[in-house]
DODO-775034 format. One record per atom (N, C-alpha, C): residue in three letters; x, y, z. Coordinates in Angstrom, 1 decimal. Layout:
N
<node res="ALA" x="X" y="Y" z="Z"/>
...
This chain:
133
<node res="MET" x="23.0" y="17.9" z="35.6"/>
<node res="MET" x="22.1" y="17.6" z="34.4"/>
<node res="MET" x="22.4" y="16.5" z="33.8"/>
<node res="ALA" x="21.0" y="15.6" z="33.4"/>
<node res="ALA" x="21.2" y="14.2" z="32.9"/>
<node res="ALA" x="21.2" y="14.5" z="31.4"/>
<node res="GLU" x="22.3" y="14.0" z="30.7"/>
<node res="GLU" x="22.1" y="13.9" z="29.0"/>
<node res="GLU" x="21.2" y="13.0" z="28.5"/>
<node res="GLU" x="20.5" y="13.3" z="27.5"/>
<node res="GLU" x="19.7" y="12.4" z="26.8"/>
<node res="GLU" x="20.1" y="11.7" z="25.9"/>
<node res="LYS" x="19.8" y="10.4" z="26.0"/>
<node res="LYS" x="20.5" y="9.5" z="24.9"/>
<node res="LYS" x="20.0" y="9.7" z="23.5"/>
<node res="LYS" x="20.9" y="9.7" z="22.5"/>
<node res="LYS" x="20.2" y="9.9" z="21.3"/>
<node res="LYS" x="20.3" y="8.4" z="20.4"/>
<node res="SER" x="19.2" y="8.3" z="19.9"/>
<node res="SER" x="19.3" y="6.8" z="19.1"/>
<node res="SER" x="20.3" y="7.1" z="17.9"/>
<node res="PRO" x="20.7" y="6.0" z="17.5"/>
<node res="PRO" x="21.7" y="6.1" z="16.6"/>
<node res="PRO" x="20.6" y="6.5" z="15.1"/>
<node res="GLY" x="21.5" y="7.1" z="14.1"/>
<node res="GLY" x="20.9" y="7.7" z="13.1"/>
<node res="GLY" x="20.2" y="6.5" z="11.8"/>
<node res="LYS" x="20.8" y="5.3" z="12.0"/>
<node res="LYS" x="20.3" y="4.1" z="11.2"/>
<node res="LYS" x="19.0" y="3.8" z="11.9"/>
<node res="LEU" x="19.0" y="3.8" z="13.2"/>
<node res="LEU" x="17.8" y="3.2" z="14.0"/>
<node res="LEU" x="16.7" y="4.1" z="13.7"/>
<node res="MET" x="16.8" y="5.5" z="13.7"/>
<node res="MET" x="15.8" y="6.4" z="13.7"/>
<node res="MET" x="15.3" y="6.4" z="11.9"/>
<node res="ALA" x="16.3" y="6.4" z="11.1"/>
<node res="ALA" x="16.1" y="6.0" z="9.8"/>
<node res="ALA" x="14.8" y="4.9" z="9.3"/>
<node res="LEU" x="15.3" y="3.7" z="10.0"/>
<node res="LEU" x="14.4" y="2.5" z="10.1"/>
<node res="LEU" x="13.1" y="2.9" z="10.5"/>
<node res="LEU" x="13.4" y="3.4" z="11.7"/>
<node res="LEU" x="11.7" y="3.7" z="12.3"/>
<node res="LEU" x="11.1" y="4.8" z="11.5"/>
<node res="ALA" x="11.9" y="5.7" z="10.7"/>
<node res="ALA" x="10.9" y="6.6" z="10.0"/>
<node res="ALA" x="10.1" y="5.7" z="8.9"/>
<node res="PHE" x="10.9" y="4.7" z="8.2"/>
<node res="PHE" x="10.5" y="4.1" z="7.2"/>
<node res="PHE" x="9.7" y="2.7" z="7.6"/>
<node res="LEU" x="9.6" y="2.5" z="8.9"/>
<node res="LEU" x="8.9" y="1.2" z="9.2"/>
<node res="LEU" x="7.1" y="1.4" z="8.9"/>
<node res="PRO" x="6.7" y="2.5" z="9.1"/>
<node res="PRO" x="5.2" y="2.5" z="8.7"/>
<node res="PRO" x="4.9" y="2.3" z="7.4"/>
<node res="TRP" x="6.0" y="2.8" z="6.3"/>
<node res="TRP" x="5.7" y="2.6" z="5.3"/>
<node res="TRP" x="5.9" y="1.4" z="4.6"/>
<node res="LEU" x="6.7" y="0.5" z="5.6"/>
<node res="LEU" x="7.1" y="-0.9" z="5.3"/>
<node res="LEU" x="5.9" y="-1.8" z="5.6"/>
<node res="VAL" x="5.6" y="-1.6" z="6.6"/>
<node res="VAL" x="4.4" y="-2.3" z="7.1"/>
<node res="VAL" x="3.2" y="-2.0" z="6.0"/>
<node res="TYR" x="2.8" y="-0.7" z="5.9"/>
<node res="TYR" x="1.6" y="-0.4" z="4.8"/>
<node res="TYR" x="1.9" y="-1.1" z="3.5"/>
<node res="ILE" x="3.1" y="-1.4" z="2.9"/>
<node res="ILE" x="3.6" y="-2.0" z="1.7"/>
<node res="ILE" x="3.4" y="-3.3" z="1.6"/>
<node res="PHE" x="3.8" y="-3.9" z="2.8"/>
<node res="PHE" x="3.7" y="-5.4" z="2.7"/>
<node res="PHE" x="2.3" y="-5.9" z="3.0"/>
<node res="ALA" x="1.7" y="-5.0" z="4.1"/>
<node res="ALA" x="0.0" y="-5.6" z="4.3"/>
<node res="ALA" x="-0.9" y="-5.3" z="3.4"/>
<node res="SER" x="-0.5" y="-4.1" z="2.4"/>
<node res="SER" x="-1.6" y="-3.7" z="1.5"/>
<node res="SER" x="-1.2" y="-4.6" z="0.1"/>
<node res="GLY" x="-0.1" y="-5.2" z="0.1"/>
<node res="GLY" x="0.3" y="-6.0" z="-1.1"/>
<node res="GLY" x="-0.4" y="-7.3" z="-1.1"/>
<node res="GLY" x="-0.8" y="-7.6" z="0.5"/>
<node res="GLY" x="-1.5" y="-9.1" z="0.7"/>
<node res="GLY" x="-3.0" y="-8.7" z="0.9"/>
<node res="ASN" x="-3.4" y="-7.4" z="0.5"/>
<node res="ASN" x="-4.8" y="-6.9" z="0.3"/>
<node res="ASN" x="-5.3" y="-7.2" z="1.9"/>
<node res="HIS" x="-4.6" y="-6.7" z="2.7"/>
<node res="HIS" x="-5.1" y="-6.5" z="4.1"/>
<node res="HIS" x="-4.8" y="-4.9" z="4.3"/>
<node res="TRP" x="-5.9" y="-4.0" z="3.8"/>
<node res="TRP" x="-6.0" y="-2.6" z="3.8"/>
<node res="TRP" x="-6.1" y="-2.3" z="5.4"/>
<node res="GLY" x="-6.7" y="-3.0" z="6.1"/>
<node res="GLY" x="-7.1" y="-2.6" z="7.5"/>
<node res="GLY" x="-5.7" y="-2.8" z="8.4"/>
<node res="VAL" x="-5.1" y="-3.9" z="8.2"/>
<node res="VAL" x="-4.0" y="-4.0" z="8.9"/>
<node res="VAL" x="-2.9" y="-2.9" z="8.3"/>
<node res="ALA" x="-2.8" y="-2.8" z="7.3"/>
<node res="ALA" x="-1.9" y="-1.7" z="6.5"/>
<node res="ALA" x="-2.1" y="-0.3" z="7.2"/>
<node res="THR" x="-3.4" y="0.1" z="7.2"/>
<node res="THR" x="-3.6" y="1.6" z="7.7"/>
<node res="THR" x="-3.1" y="1.7" z="9.2"/>
<node res="ALA" x="-4.0" y="0.7" z="10.0"/>
<node res="ALA" x="-3.8" y="0.6" z="11.4"/>
<node res="ALA" x="-2.4" y="0.3" z="11.7"/>
<node res="GLY" x="-1.8" y="-0.5" z="11.0"/>
<node res="GLY" x="-0.1" y="-0.9" z="11.5"/>
<node res="GLY" x="0.7" y="0.4" z="11.2"/>
<node res="GLY" x="0.5" y="0.8" z="9.9"/>
<node res="GLY" x="1.4" y="2.2" z="9.5"/>
<node res="GLY" x="0.9" y="3.4" z="10.7"/>
<node res="THR" x="-0.2" y="3.4" z="11.2"/>
<node res="THR" x="-0.3" y="4.7" z="12.3"/>
<node res="THR" x="0.3" y="4.3" z="13.4"/>
<node res="ILE" x="0.1" y="3.0" z="13.8"/>
<node res="ILE" x="0.9" y="2.7" z="15.0"/>
<node res="ILE" x="2.4" y="2.5" z="15.0"/>
<node res="MET" x="2.9" y="2.2" z="13.7"/>
<node res="MET" x="4.5" y="2.5" z="13.8"/>
<node res="MET" x="4.8" y="4.0" z="13.5"/>
<node res="CYS" x="4.1" y="4.5" z="13.0"/>
<node res="CYS" x="4.4" y="6.2" z="12.9"/>
<node res="CYS" x="4.2" y="6.8" z="14.4"/>
<node res="VAL" x="3.2" y="6.5" z="15.2"/>
<node res="VAL" x="3.2" y="7.1" z="16.4"/>
<node res="VAL" x="4.3" y="6.8" z="17.0"/>
<node res="VAL" x="5.0" y="5.6" z="17.0"/>
<node res="VAL" x="6.3" y="5.0" z="17.5"/>
<node res="VAL" x="7.3" y="5.8" z="17.2"/>
<node res="TYR" x="7.5" y="6.1" z="15.9"/>
<node res="TYR" x="8.6" y="6.7" z="15.4"/>
<node res="TYR" x="8.3" y="8.2" z="15.6"/>
<node res="LEU" x="7.4" y="8.9" z="16.0"/>
<node res="LEU" x="6.9" y="10.3" z="16.6"/>
<node res="LEU" x="7.5" y="10.4" z="17.9"/>
<node res="ILE" x="7.3" y="9.5" z="18.6"/>
<node res="ILE" x="7.4" y="9.4" z="20.0"/>
<node res="ILE" x="8.7" y="9.5" z="20.4"/>
<node res="ALA" x="9.4" y="8.6" z="19.4"/>
<node res="ALA" x="11.1" y="8.4" z="19.4"/>
<node res="ALA" x="11.8" y="9.8" z="19.0"/>
<node res="LEU" x="11.4" y="10.4" z="18.0"/>
<node res="LEU" x="11.7" y="11.3" z="17.3"/>
<node res="LEU" x="11.5" y="12.8" z="18.3"/>
<node res="SER" x="10.3" y="12.7" z="18.9"/>
<node res="SER" x="10.3" y="13.9" z="19.6"/>
<node res="SER" x="11.2" y="14.1" z="20.8"/>
<node res="ARG" x="11.5" y="12.6" z="21.4"/>
<node res="ARG" x="12.4" y="12.9" z="22.4"/>
<node res="ARG" x="14.0" y="13.3" z="22.0"/>
<node res="GLN" x="14.1" y="13.5" z="20.9"/>
<node res="GLN" x="15.4" y="13.8" z="20.3"/>
<node res="GLN" x="15.5" y="15.3" z="19.7"/>
<node res="THR" x="14.3" y="15.7" z="19.1"/>
<node res="THR" x="14.3" y="16.7" z="18.1"/>
<node res="THR" x="12.9" y="17.1" z="18.0"/>
<node res="THR" x="12.9" y="18.5" z="17.4"/>
<node res="THR" x="11.3" y="18.7" z="17.2"/>
<node res="THR" x="10.9" y="17.9" z="15.9"/>
<node res="VAL" x="9.4" y="17.5" z="15.9"/>
<node res="VAL" x="8.8" y="16.8" z="14.9"/>
<node res="VAL" x="8.5" y="17.7" z="13.8"/>
<node res="LYS" x="8.9" y="17.6" z="12.6"/>
<node res="LYS" x="9.0" y="18.4" z="11.5"/>
<node res="LYS" x="7.3" y="18.3" z="10.6"/>
<node res="LEU" x="6.9" y="19.1" z="9.8"/>
<node res="LEU" x="5.7" y="19.0" z="9.2"/>
<node res="LEU" x="5.8" y="17.8" z="8.4"/>
<node res="MET" x="6.7" y="17.3" z="7.7"/>
<node res="MET" x="6.4" y="16.1" z="6.8"/>
<node res="MET" x="5.8" y="14.9" z="7.6"/>
<node res="ASP" x="6.6" y="14.8" z="8.9"/>
<node res="ASP" x="6.3" y="13.6" z="9.8"/>
<node res="ASP" x="4.9" y="13.7" z="10.4"/>
<node res="TRP" x="4.4" y="14.9" z="10.6"/>
<node res="TRP" x="3.0" y="15.1" z="11.0"/>
<node res="TRP" x="2.2" y="14.7" z="9.8"/>
<node res="THR" x="2.5" y="15.1" z="8.5"/>
<node res="THR" x="1.8" y="14.7" z="7.2"/>
<node res="THR" x="1.8" y="13.3" z="7.3"/>
<node res="THR" x="2.9" y="12.5" z="7.5"/>
<node res="THR" x="2.7" y="10.9" z="7.2"/>
<node res="THR" x="1.4" y="10.5" z="8.2"/>
<node res="LEU" x="1.7" y="11.2" z="9.7"/>
<node res="LEU" x="0.8" y="10.6" z="10.6"/>
<node res="LEU" x="-0.6" y="11.0" z="10.2"/>
<node res="ALA" x="-0.7" y="12.2" z="9.4"/>
<node res="ALA" x="-2.2" y="12.7" z="9.2"/>
<node res="ALA" x="-2.5" y="11.7" z="7.9"/>
<node res="TYR" x="-1.9" y="11.0" z="7.1"/>
<node res="TYR" x="-2.1" y="10.1" z="6.2"/>
<node res="TYR" x="-2.5" y="9.0" z="6.6"/>
<node res="PHE" x="-1.8" y="8.5" z="7.5"/>
<node res="PHE" x="-2.3" y="6.8" z="8.4"/>
<node res="PHE" x="-3.4" y="7.0" z="9.0"/>
<node res="VAL" x="-3.6" y="8.2" z="9.7"/>
<node res="VAL" x="-4.8" y="8.3" z="10.5"/>
<node res="VAL" x="-6.2" y="8.3" z="9.5"/>
<node res="THR" x="-6.0" y="9.2" z="8.6"/>
<node res="THR" x="-7.2" y="9.3" z="7.5"/>
<node res="THR" x="-7.3" y="8.0" z="6.9"/>
<node res="ALA" x="-6.1" y="7.5" z="6.3"/>
<node res="ALA" x="-6.5" y="6.0" z="5.8"/>
<node res="ALA" x="-7.1" y="5.1" z="6.8"/>
<node res="SER" x="-6.6" y="5.2" z="8.0"/>
<node res="SER" x="-7.3" y="4.2" z="8.9"/>
<node res="SER" x="-8.9" y="4.4" z="9.3"/>
<node res="ILE" x="-9.4" y="5.6" z="9.2"/>
<node res="ILE" x="-10.8" y="6.0" z="9.5"/>
<node res="ILE" x="-11.3" y="5.8" z="8.0"/>
<node res="LEU" x="-10.8" y="5.8" z="7.2"/>
<node res="LEU" x="-11.4" y="5.4" z="5.8"/>
<node res="LEU" x="-11.3" y="3.9" z="5.9"/>
<node res="MET" x="-10.5" y="3.1" z="5.9"/>
<node res="MET" x="-10.7" y="1.5" z="5.8"/>
<node res="MET" x="-11.0" y="0.9" z="6.9"/>
<node res="ILE" x="-11.2" y="1.1" z="8.2"/>
<node res="ILE" x="-11.6" y="0.7" z="9.1"/>
<node res="ILE" x="-12.9" y="1.3" z="9.5"/>
<node res="GLY" x="-13.0" y="2.4" z="9.8"/>
<node res="GLY" x="-14.2" y="3.1" z="10.3"/>
<node res="GLY" x="-15.4" y="3.1" z="9.2"/>
<node res="LEU" x="-14.8" y="3.6" z="8.1"/>
<node res="LEU" x="-16.0" y="3.7" z="7.0"/>
<node res="LEU" x="-16.1" y="2.4" z="6.0"/>
<node res="ARG" x="-15.1" y="1.7" z="6.0"/>
<node res="ARG" x="-15.1" y="0.5" z="5.1"/>
<node res="ARG" x="-15.1" y="0.9" z="3.7"/>
<node res="SER" x="-14.3" y="1.8" z="3.6"/>
<node res="SER" x="-14.2" y="2.4" z="2.2"/>
<node res="SER" x="-13.6" y="1.6" z="1.3"/>
<node res="THR" x="-13.9" y="1.7" z="-0.2"/>
<node res="THR" x="-13.4" y="0.6" z="-1.1"/>
<node res="THR" x="-12.4" y="1.2" z="-2.2"/>
<node res="ALA" x="-12.5" y="2.8" z="-1.9"/>
<node res="ALA" x="-11.8" y="3.8" z="-3.0"/>
<node res="ALA" x="-10.4" y="4.1" z="-2.3"/>
<node res="LEU" x="-10.0" y="3.7" z="-1.1"/>
<node res="LEU" x="-8.5" y="3.9" z="-0.8"/>
<node res="LEU" x="-7.5" y="3.1" z="-1.7"/>
<node res="PRO" x="-8.0" y="1.8" z="-1.6"/>
<node res="PRO" x="-6.7" y="1.0" z="-2.6"/>
<node res="PRO" x="-6.8" y="1.4" z="-3.7"/>
<node res="THR" x="-7.9" y="1.9" z="-4.7"/>
<node res="THR" x="-7.6" y="2.3" z="-6.2"/>
<node res="THR" x="-6.9" y="3.6" z="-6.1"/>
<node res="TYR" x="-7.3" y="4.8" z="-5.0"/>
<node res="TYR" x="-6.7" y="5.9" z="-5.1"/>
<node res="TYR" x="-5.6" y="6.3" z="-4.2"/>
<node res="GLN" x="-5.0" y="5.5" z="-3.8"/>
<node res="GLN" x="-3.8" y="5.7" z="-2.5"/>
<node res="GLN" x="-2.8" y="6.5" z="-3.0"/>
<node res="VAL" x="-2.4" y="6.2" z="-4.1"/>
<node res="VAL" x="-1.4" y="7.1" z="-4.6"/>
<node res="VAL" x="-1.6" y="8.5" z="-4.5"/>
<node res="MET" x="-2.9" y="8.9" z="-5.4"/>
<node res="MET" x="-3.3" y="10.3" z="-5.4"/>
<node res="MET" x="-3.5" y="11.0" z="-4.1"/>
<node res="VAL" x="-4.2" y="10.0" z="-3.2"/>
<node res="VAL" x="-4.3" y="10.6" z="-1.8"/>
<node res="VAL" x="-3.0" y="10.8" z="-0.9"/>
<node res="ILE" x="-1.9" y="9.9" z="-1.4"/>
<node res="ILE" x="-0.7" y="10.1" z="-0.3"/>
<node res="ILE" x="-0.2" y="11.3" z="-0.8"/>
<node res="TRP" x="0.0" y="11.3" z="-2.1"/>
<node res="TRP" x="0.7" y="12.7" z="-2.9"/>
<node res="TRP" x="-0.1" y="13.7" z="-2.5"/>
<node res="SER" x="-1.6" y="13.8" z="-2.5"/>
<node res="SER" x="-2.2" y="15.3" z="-2.1"/>
<node res="SER" x="-2.0" y="15.7" z="-0.7"/>
<node res="PHE" x="-1.7" y="14.6" z="0.3"/>
<node res="PHE" x="-1.3" y="15.1" z="1.4"/>
<node res="PHE" x="-0.2" y="15.8" z="1.3"/>
<node res="TYR" x="1.0" y="15.3" z="0.8"/>
<node res="TYR" x="2.5" y="16.0" z="0.8"/>
<node res="TYR" x="2.3" y="17.0" z="-0.3"/>
<node res="ALA" x="1.5" y="17.4" z="-0.9"/>
<node res="ALA" x="1.4" y="18.5" z="-1.9"/>
<node res="ALA" x="0.6" y="19.7" z="-1.0"/>
<node res="VAL" x="-0.4" y="19.4" z="-0.5"/>
<node res="VAL" x="-1.2" y="20.2" z="0.7"/>
<node res="VAL" x="0.0" y="20.7" z="1.5"/>
<node res="ALA" x="0.8" y="19.8" z="2.3"/>
<node res="ALA" x="1.7" y="20.3" z="3.4"/>
<node res="ALA" x="2.7" y="21.2" z="2.7"/>
<node res="GLY" x="3.3" y="20.7" z="1.5"/>
<node res="GLY" x="4.3" y="21.8" z="0.8"/>
<node res="GLY" x="3.7" y="23.1" z="0.7"/>
<node res="TRP" x="2.5" y="23.1" z="0.1"/>
<node res="TRP" x="1.9" y="24.3" z="-0.3"/>
<node res="TRP" x="1.4" y="25.1" z="0.7"/>
<node res="ARG" x="1.0" y="24.4" z="1.9"/>
<node res="ARG" x="0.8" y="25.2" z="3.3"/>
<node res="ARG" x="2.1" y="25.9" z="3.7"/>
<node res="ARG" x="2.9" y="25.2" z="3.9"/>
<node res="ARG" x="4.4" y="25.5" z="4.5"/>
<node res="ARG" x="5.0" y="26.7" z="3.7"/>
<node res="SER" x="5.0" y="26.9" z="2.3"/>
<node res="SER" x="5.6" y="27.8" z="1.4"/>
<node res="SER" x="4.9" y="29.0" z="1.5"/>
<node res="TRP" x="3.4" y="28.7" z="1.6"/>
<node res="TRP" x="2.2" y="30.0" z="1.5"/>
<node res="TRP" x="2.5" y="30.6" z="2.9"/>
<node res="TRP" x="2.7" y="29.7" z="4.3"/>
<node res="TRP" x="2.9" y="30.2" z="5.6"/>
<node res="TRP" x="4.2" y="30.9" z="5.8"/>
<node res="ALA" x="5.3" y="30.5" z="4.9"/>
<node res="ALA" x="6.6" y="31.0" z="5.1"/>
<node res="ALA" x="6.6" y="32.5" z="4.5"/>
<node res="SER" x="5.7" y="32.6" z="3.3"/>
<node res="SER" x="5.8" y="34.0" z="2.5"/>
<node res="SER" x="5.0" y="34.9" z="3.2"/>
<node res="ARG" x="4.1" y="34.3" z="4.2"/>
<node res="ARG" x="3.0" y="35.3" z="4.8"/>
<node res="ARG" x="3.7" y="35.9" z="6.2"/>
<node res="SER" x="4.5" y="35.1" z="6.5"/>
<node res="SER" x="4.7" y="35.4" z="8.0"/>
<node res="SER" x="6.3" y="35.4" z="8.0"/>
<node res="PRO" x="7.1" y="36.6" z="7.4"/>
<node res="PRO" x="8.5" y="36.7" z="7.5"/>
<node res="PRO" x="9.1" y="36.9" z="9.0"/>
<node res="SER" x="10.3" y="36.5" z="8.9"/>
<node res="SER" x="10.9" y="36.4" z="10.3"/>
<node res="SER" x="11.2" y="38.1" z="10.8"/>
<node res="PRO" x="11.8" y="38.4" z="11.8"/>
<node res="PRO" x="11.9" y="40.0" z="11.9"/>
<node res="PRO" x="13.2" y="40.2" z="11.1"/>
<node res="THR" x="14.2" y="39.5" z="11.1"/>
<node res="THR" x="15.4" y="39.7" z="10.3"/>
<node res="THR" x="15.2" y="39.9" z="8.9"/>
<node res="ARG" x="14.3" y="38.7" z="8.3"/>
<node res="ARG" x="13.8" y="38.9" z="6.9"/>
<node res="ARG" x="13.2" y="40.2" z="6.7"/>
<node res="ALA" x="12.2" y="40.5" z="7.5"/>
<node res="ALA" x="11.4" y="41.7" z="7.4"/>
<node res="ALA" x="12.3" y="43.0" z="7.0"/>
<node res="ARG" x="13.2" y="43.0" z="8.0"/>
<node res="ARG" x="14.0" y="44.3" z="8.2"/>
<node res="ARG" x="14.8" y="44.2" z="6.6"/>
<node res="SER" x="15.2" y="43.0" z="6.1"/>
<node res="SER" x="16.0" y="43.1" z="5.0"/>
<node res="SER" x="15.1" y="43.3" z="3.7"/>
<node res="ASN" x="13.9" y="43.1" z="3.8"/>
<node res="ASN" x="13.4" y="43.4" z="2.6"/>
<node res="ASN" x="12.4" y="44.7" z="2.5"/>
<node res="ARG" x="12.8" y="45.5" z="3.7"/>
<node res="ARG" x="12.0" y="46.9" z="3.5"/>
<node res="ARG" x="12.9" y="47.6" z="2.6"/>
<node res="PRO" x="12.2" y="48.5" z="1.8"/>
<node res="PRO" x="12.4" y="49.5" z="0.8"/>
<node res="PRO" x="13.5" y="50.2" z="1.8"/>
<node res="ARG" x="14.8" y="50.7" z="1.0"/>
<node res="ARG" x="15.6" y="51.7" z="1.2"/>
<node res="ARG" x="16.0" y="53.0" z="0.5"/>
<node res="SER" x="16.1" y="54.1" z="1.4"/>
<node res="SER" x="16.1" y="55.4" z="0.2"/>
<node res="SER" x="17.2" y="55.9" z="0.4"/>
<node res="GLY" x="17.5" y="56.8" z="-0.1"/>
<node res="GLY" x="18.7" y="57.6" z="-0.1"/>
<node res="GLY" x="20.1" y="57.0" z="-0.2"/>
<node res="ILE" x="21.3" y="57.4" z="0.6"/>
<node res="ILE" x="22.8" y="56.8" z="0.6"/>
<node res="ILE" x="22.8" y="55.7" z="1.2"/>
<node res="PHE" x="21.7" y="55.1" z="1.6"/>
<node res="PHE" x="21.7" y="53.7" z="2.5"/>
<node res="PHE" x="21.1" y="52.9" z="1.5"/>
<node res="ARG" x="20.5" y="53.2" z="0.4"/>
<node res="ARG" x="20.1" y="52.1" z="-0.6"/>
<node res="ARG" x="21.2" y="51.1" z="-1.0"/>
<node res="SER" x="20.7" y="49.8" z="-1.1"/>
<node res="SER" x="21.5" y="48.6" z="-1.3"/>
<node res="SER" x="21.9" y="48.7" z="-2.7"/>
<node res="SER" x="23.0" y="48.6" z="-3.2"/>
<node res="SER" x="23.6" y="48.2" z="-4.6"/>
<node res="SER" x="23.4" y="46.9" z="-5.1"/>
<node res="ILE" x="23.0" y="45.9" z="-4.1"/>
<node res="ILE" x="23.2" y="44.5" z="-4.5"/>
<node res="ILE" x="22.5" y="44.3" z="-5.6"/>
<node res="GLY" x="22.7" y="43.5" z="-6.5"/>
<node res="GLY" x="21.9" y="43.1" z="-7.4"/>
<node res="GLY" x="21.5" y="44.3" z="-8.6"/>
<node res="SER" x="22.1" y="45.5" z="-8.4"/>
<node res="SER" x="21.9" y="46.3" z="-9.5"/>
<node res="SER" x="22.9" y="46.3" z="-10.5"/>
<node res="THR" x="22.5" y="46.6" z="-11.9"/>
<node res="THR" x="23.4" y="46.5" z="-12.8"/>
<node res="THR" x="24.4" y="47.9" z="-13.0"/>
<node res="GLY" x="23.8" y="49.1" z="-12.5"/>
<node res="GLY" x="24.4" y="50.3" z="-12.4"/>
<node res="GLY" x="24.2" y="51.1" z="-13.7"/>
<node res="LEU" x="23.4" y="50.5" z="-14.7"/>
<node res="LEU" x="23.2" y="51.0" z="-15.8"/>
<node res="LEU" x="21.9" y="51.8" z="-15.9"/>
């Protein structure tokens, strides 16, 4: 069985931050199309490298979703709102992803958690957390 080569941690950290570096420097020069398209391309490169080593997490998909949406707004629709409201848009994407994850986690417990949270009665009732008063 061939063992898959893993990229060093520093390389993966650089690849994870590269979309934002492209975005920061290109948008700083007022090149919003380049910023969003370059961020999207760098994010896809990072996700491909990441998917070869481990599963891609929700926040990585959220970053890709932001860059794709920003590219559609800036290149496809020629929007002028993104430069003004970019911080709110970015944080909204991450807030929705975080809310969605917490909502999903609370709605679908794992079988182990479902068993541990069911009410107990009689002599098998747990005394953990009770004061005994």
